[in-house]
C-alpha angles and dihedrals in degrees: 000000000000130000120252118245118256116248092208114120119221113260116252116247116253117233118230115235115236115252120234124260099187121067149175115276114242093211107043096021092224109152119233093013102111115081122192120211126184121203105197089180094065093022093237129133122199134193115195132179114221092205108047097017094232112152141185128200127194138163117263140199131212089270097054119117129192091257089059092057091048091048092050088051093052092047091049091051091050090049092051091048091050092052090051091052092048089051093053095049 
């Protein structure tokens, strides 16, 4: 006796949405002014604001995306602001 064929259809593959590469500046609050670039040759990632010319650089790996660089910049800004508040108190 043979088995019956399954009527289940294969699930369609989900497409991944592209992540942003342009973000809001944490200093001047202009939207779409921070651009993140990754230099894999030198393993450096840089986020730069076109309006106020603020920039942030960090080391990257092969898995790093522009959102990772921007997130590190925001985390660093928050860390510095918290240190300033602790010094004032």
